[in-house]
Every structure is written in C-alpha cells, then in structure tokens.
N, C-alpha and C positions, 0 to 999 in steps of 0.2 A: 376699616379701611372702606374709604368711600368708592363709588365706581370710577371717578376720576382718578384718583389715587392709584388705582389698579391698571391704569393704561401707560402704556410706555410714552417717553417724552418725544413723540413724533406720529404722524399719520401711520394709520394700521395698514398693514399689507393683507391682500385677499386671503391668505392661507391662516393669517391671525383671525380674521372672520370667521373664516370656517371652525377653528377651533374654540372660539366663542360660543358659537351655534352648537358646539357639542357639549359645552360646558352644561351642567345642572342648573347654575345659578340663572341662565336666561333660557325664555323660550325660543325667542326670534332676534337676532343679530344681523342688521344690515346696512350698507354703506348707501348715503345718500347718492354720491357718485357714482356711475355705471362703469368706470373703469380707473385701473391707476389705484395709487395709495389713498386710502379713505380718511379725508379732513372731516367728514360728517358721518356721524351714525347714529342709528336709532336702537336702542335696546328694548326689549320687551318682557314682561313677565305675565303672570295672570292677573296682576293687580294694576299695574302701570306701564307706561311707554316714556323712556326719557331719549331726549334728542341731544348731543353733544356736539362739538366742532372744535377742530384744531386750526389754530394760527401760530405764526412763527416765534412771534412776541410774547403771548400769554398761555401756549400749549393749549391743553384741553380745557372747556368750559361747557358746564352743564347750561344748555339753553334753553330746555321746556321741559316740564315733567306734567303728564297728564294721567289722572287717577284713572282706572279703568272700572266701571260699575255696570249697573242694569241700564243706564240712561247713556252710556260712553261706551260704544264698541271699541275694540283693538285698532280696525280699519281707521277709525277717526282720531285716536291718539295718534297712530302713525303719520298720518296726515297731518295734524296740527304740529306735531314735533319736527316733521319734515321741512314743514313752512317755516318754522321758526328758525331751524338750522340755515335754512337758504336765506332768510332775510338777515341773519346774523354774519353770514358769510358775505354779503352783499355791503353791509354796513362797514365791516372792516375791508373789503375792497377799495372803499371810496375814500378810505383815511389816507 
C-alpha cells in the first residue's frame, strides 16, 4: 500500500496528524496549513521527505519527494516539499 492509498479521501483533521506522528512509520508529519483540516501534508522519515496535497477533484497527490543524505538535510527536504505543495495548491486554485 502506498502512502497516498493509506490516506482517507478527504483532508486530514488535526487529531489524525497527531496519530500519524505517533506511528512508527514516520518521524515527522506536519500540515502545510496553520489551521483547519490539512490539505497539504509533509511526511518525513530518516531517508526521505514527501509532500502530498489534497484537492476535491483528484484527492491526494504526491507532489514531491526529496531523498535525505549527507548533502540534503531534513530541513531542506521539508522546505522543498512545502514549496512544491504550495505551488501545486496555487496551480489548482487558478484552474
């Protein structure tokens, strides 16, 4: 099962993000938005960061994946994925 397949067919509630943070599969799960249901989410492990976004037509979409290594720190991966999610959401809102 892929990350996208494991998500519900709707934006995530704050308590769901809390539950995902407690799961052993991820080291960090954060919403891109500062409040309300999360339509943009960043998932991080020790080896990658993934940015996913939700829209009402397509559901969840994997927008960006950044591999973490000696040259790419987690903070850089988080920033790149957040930028990609925000860009994806802006493109969706323009249509």
